[in-house]
Phi, psi and omega in degrees: 000132183281166180293324181295318181294324178296317180297328178285326187285312189291322175302320177298320180295319178295321180295319180296317180297320179295318178296321178295319180294317179297319180296322179294320179295316179298319180297318180297318179298315180297316182292321176297318178295318179296321178294318179297318177300317179301315178298319180296316179293325177296315179300313179298318178299320180296314180298316181296323175298317179296322178296316181297328180267002177075022184251009179206145173245013179291155177286133180268069176205193183299323181294313178298323180298314182290328176294321177296318179296317184296337182279355182270161180303324182253031186303317183297318180294318182294321180300316182291328175294321177294320176303312181297317182293316180288331172294320175299318179297320179300310181295323179297312181296317178296325177292324177293324177294325184277318187247353182097147180267167176293148180106163186290340181257004187295337181260004178289153183299320181297319180293320179296318178295321179297319178291329176296314180297319177298317180300316178296317179300313182288334174296317178295319179296318178300314179300318179296317179292324177297318177300316181294319179298327180275359179079026184256013179114153181282155175302147179296147184292160179294327179295316181294319179298315183295314180295316182298315180294321179293318178299319178296318180292319184288345180288339184258154175302136181082003182298326179298319180296318181296315181296319180298318180295321179297320177297317177298321180296315178299313180296317179296320177299319179300316178296317180297314178300315180295320180295314178299322178294315182300319181278359182055039179294337183294342178294343178297331178256010185231077185295325181050049180299132176085001178276160179281157176304322180298315179299317181296321181294314181299314179296321178300313181293321177297315180296320180296309181298314180298317181293322178293319176299319179295318178296324176298318182295316179301316180300318181295316177299320179297321178298315178300318178298319178299314179298318178298323180291315182295319181273353183055043181229105185296334181291351176274353174283137185230152177263198184298318185298307183290328177300319179291316181296329179297331180296332181285345180264008175278170178308331181280352176063208184300339183298320179295317177299319180297317180295314180295322178298315177295324176298318178296321178296322178292326175297326174299317177297320178298323179299323176293326175296319177297319180300331181275317193240349186295148173284111179236000000 
């Protein structure tokens, strides 16, 4: 082998190694984030089940979840694990926005923008949990965040239109999420190589139920935003907690809330399946 060929070979080798290392770091961040998201959804689902059965007045959102964690014997450790996991999710989503996500659509502009929005969302979530872990106060409730943001938007000319569009976006996202879950489109990113057919079927059903429940919640939040826009009253905008409680006031009563709550908990379980098998 000539000296020239050696010079050509080793830089490529180093570049390949660097890319592999970067890919491994991104994968680790993503899997940690998906696991943290799964834990959060399971906690919210548990609280929502307790609300449906009348055994809890805790908030069924991120605030209630971290308070529930803090009340356990290993609460401090779990909180810091959640901080690390959500920080990993933030960095993973931002890296996908910058460099493209796995899959044939990962480098499209729409995919990058969606991942940028997710990255910002998880950055805010990370900051809230970090504050609580440091003893600086619990994250603001989803209801308060929704009302505050809606009030800010309605304060400006054209704010009603902006809030109405946000409501339509939430509702549309909910329909899309539920449809993709029903069609099991999530399996496109979940190869589950080497698993048994029974395992694949179980994961598929968990993902379908969990995704549909998540879509229902998004739709409910969107409806509240639409009402707030039409009535020009920011206090009618609601977050996750009130959106879930509203399900108990439908003709189906607490049973609908119970079904959706169990679905959210199953989505948490599905997130752990993603942490194990998703292409990241």
